[in-house]
C-alpha positions in Angstrom: 9.6 -15.1 -23.7 11.5 -13.3 -26.4 9.3 -14.2 -29.4 9.2 -17.9 -28.6 5.4 -18.0 -28.5 4.7 -15.4 -31.3 1.7 -16.9 -33.0 -1.9 -17.2 -31.8 -2.0 -20.9 -31.1 1.4 -21.1 -29.3 0.5 -17.9 -27.4 -2.8 -19.3 -26.1 -1.3 -22.6 -25.3 1.5 -20.9 -23.3 -0.9 -18.5 -21.7 -3.0 -21.5 -20.3 0.2 -23.2 -19.1 1.3 -20.1 -17.2 -2.2 -19.9 -15.5 -2.0 -23.6 -14.6 1.4 -23.2 -13.1 0.1 -20.3 -10.9 0.7 -17.0 -12.6 -1.2 -14.1 -11.0 -0.8 -11.7 -13.9 0.1 -12.3 -17.5 2.5 -9.8 -19.3 1.9 -9.7 -23.0 4.3 -7.9 -25.4 4.0 -7.3 -29.2 7.5 -5.7 -29.3 10.8 -6.8 -28.0 12.7 -4.2 -25.9 15.7 -6.5 -25.4 19.1 -4.9 -26.1 19.9 -4.2 -29.8 16.4 -5.0 -30.9 14.8 -2.6 -33.5 11.5 -0.8 -32.7 8.4 -2.7 -34.0 6.1 -0.8 -36.5 3.1 0.4 -34.4 0.7 -1.1 -37.0 2.3 -4.5 -36.6 2.3 -4.2 -32.9 -1.4 -3.5 -32.8 -2.0 -6.3 -35.2 -0.4 -8.8 -33.0 -2.2 -7.5 -29.9 -5.7 -7.6 -31.6 -5.0 -11.2 -32.8 -4.5 -12.6 -29.3 -5.8 -10.3 -26.6 -9.6 -10.9 -27.2 -9.0 -14.6 -26.8 -6.9 -14.2 -23.6 -9.5 -11.8 -22.2 -12.0 -14.7 -21.9 -10.1 -15.6 -18.8 -10.4 -13.4 -15.7 -6.7 -13.1 -14.9 -5.2 -9.6 -15.0 -3.3 -8.9 -18.3 -0.5 -6.4 -18.6 0.5 -5.0 -22.0 4.1 -4.3 -22.5 4.2 -1.3 -24.8 5.7 2.1 -25.3 3.2 3.4 -27.7 0.0 5.3 -26.8 -2.0 3.9 -29.7 -1.2 0.3 -28.7 -2.1 1.2 -25.1 -5.4 2.7 -26.0 -6.5 -0.3 -28.2 -5.2 -2.7 -25.5 -7.3 -0.9 -22.8 -10.4 -1.0 -25.1 -9.8 -4.8 -25.5 -9.7 -5.2 -21.7 -6.1 -4.9 -20.7 -5.6 -4.1 -17.0 -2.1 -2.7 -16.8 0.1 -0.9 -19.3 3.8 -1.7 -18.8 5.7 1.2 -20.3 9.5 0.5 -20.0 10.1 4.1 -21.1 8.4 5.5 -18.0 6.0 7.6 -20.2 8.9 9.2 -22.0 8.9 7.4 -25.4 5.5 8.6 -26.5 4.3 11.9 -25.2 0.6 10.8 -25.4 1.1 7.7 -23.3 0.3 9.5 -20.0 -3.0 10.9 -21.4 -3.9 7.4 -22.7 -3.5 5.8 -19.3 -5.1 8.8 -17.4 -8.2 8.5 -19.5 -8.7 4.9 -18.5 -9.0 2.7 -15.4 -5.8 1.0 -16.2 -2.7 0.5 -13.9 0.6 1.7 -15.2 4.1 0.2 -14.7 6.7 3.0 -14.7 10.4 2.1 -15.4 13.5 4.3 -14.9 16.2 4.2 -17.5 19.0 6.7 -18.3 22.5 6.7 -19.6 24.6 3.9 -18.0 26.6 6.4 -15.9 23.4 7.8 -14.3 21.7 4.4 -13.5 23.0 4.2 -9.9 20.7 3.4 -7.1 20.3 7.0 -5.9 19.6 8.2 -9.4 17.1 5.5 -10.0 15.2 6.4 -7.0 15.2 10.1 -8.0 14.2 9.1 -11.5 11.3 7.0 -10.4 10.1 9.9 -8.2 10.1 12.2 -11.3 8.3 9.5 -13.4 5.6 9.5 -10.7 5.3 13.3 -10.6 4.9 13.3 -14.4 2.2 10.7 -14.2 0.2 12.4 -11.5 0.5 15.8 -13.3 -1.0 14.0 -16.3 -4.0 12.9 -14.3 -3.0 9.3 -13.4 -4.2 8.2 -10.0 -1.4 7.4 -7.6 -3.1 4.2 -6.6 -2.7 3.0 -10.2 1.1 3.3 -10.3 3.6 0.5 -10.1 7.3 1.1 -10.1 10.0 -0.9 -12.0 13.7 -0.3 -11.3 14.6 -1.3 -15.0 17.0 -4.1 -14.4 19.2 -4.6 -17.4 18.0 -1.4 -19.1 21.3 0.4 -19.6 22.7 -1.1 -16.3 26.1 -2.3 -15.7 26.7 -5.8 -14.1 27.3 -4.0 -10.7 24.4 -1.6 -11.0 22.0 -4.6 -11.6 23.2 -6.3 -8.4 23.1 -2.9 -6.5 19.4 -2.4 -7.4 18.7 -5.9 -6.2 20.6 -5.6 -3.0 18.9 -2.4 -1.9 15.4 -3.1 -3.3 14.0 -2.2 0.0 15.0 1.5 -0.7 12.7 1.5 -3.8 10.0 -0.2 -2.0 10.1 2.5 0.7 8.8 5.0 -1.9 5.3 3.7 -1.1 4.3 2.1 -4.4 4.0 -1.5 -5.5 7.3 -2.5 -6.9 8.0 -4.9 -9.8 11.3 -6.5 -10.7 12.1 -8.3 -13.9 15.3 -10.3 -13.4 14.4 -13.7 -14.9 17.0 -15.1 -17.4 18.8 -11.7 -17.7 22.3 -11.4 -19.0 23.8 -10.3 -15.7 22.6 -13.6 -14.1 24.1 -15.6 -16.9 27.4 -13.8 -16.4 27.3 -14.4 -12.6 26.5 -18.2 -13.1 28.3 -19.0 -16.3 25.1 -20.5 -17.7 22.8 -19.8 -20.6 19.5 -18.2 -20.0 17.3 -21.3 -19.6 19.8 -22.9 -17.2 19.7 -20.1 -14.7 16.3 -21.0 -12.9 17.8 -21.9 -9.6 19.6 -18.4 -9.6 16.4 -16.7 -10.7 14.4 -18.3 -7.9 17.2 -17.5 -5.4 17.3 -13.8 -6.3 13.5 -13.6 -6.6 13.1 -14.9 -3.0 15.5 -12.4 -1.8 13.5 -9.6 -3.5 10.2 -10.8 -2.0 11.9 -10.7 1.4 12.9 -7.1 0.6 9.3 -6.1 0.0 9.1 -6.4 -3.8 5.3 -7.1 -4.8 5.6 -8.4 -8.3 8.2 -10.6 -10.1 8.2 -11.0 -13.9 9.4 -14.5 -14.5 9.6 -17.1 -17.2 9.2 -20.4 -15.2 6.2 -19.7 -13.1 6.0 -23.1 -11.4 9.4 -23.0 -9.8 8.8 -19.6 -8.3 5.3 -20.5 -7.1 6.7 -23.5 -5.2 9.5 -21.5 -3.6 7.2 -18.7 -2.5 4.6 -21.1 -1.0 7.4 -22.1 1.5 8.8 -18.6 1.8 5.5 -17.0 2.8 5.3 -19.4 5.9 8.5 -17.6 7.1 7.5 -14.1 6.1 
């Protein structure tokens, strides 16, 4: 949530609300990877994770740690994290693949390149290369989740292309995650600020589920959960 719940008390309260609203997985990040944000010092990232993860781990819900750093990943796994969500696709930290391979953790692999290369075809090819790199490093194929990297160096048109043809990414044979909630391209399409776009988020999220996407990273869990209860009766 962009640093909105960035202390222990607020974080735990929001964690409990997300569970009560029906979240299946909680994604916890100690560094913002939003456009134009500066990298967080690894020591500070680890401090933030250590402060809250042991408290959250008292609950049985799977926890995903959003990090590009192998040191953070190792400590998070030791503290009970179930998934490492690396938006760099194992490319930011050369030791990340080894850190995941030496654990029982799942890993989310994102594809991101220069804007001109972030077409649907290149995203599919890039994700395949990310998978090959992970497998060579010793990561079990059954532990890999793919993320098309919506809004990571993508144009307005590229983001919608990746949504429209999400089934082609799903056809690669891995669980697929999309994070579209409150992203800038939705704000541009609707003319609304981030927190006013929930109807659009749910609409596009429902489309993605219909295309075969397995995991949606959202902000307002309850609105999506209600929509998907009805949607699953059709699907």
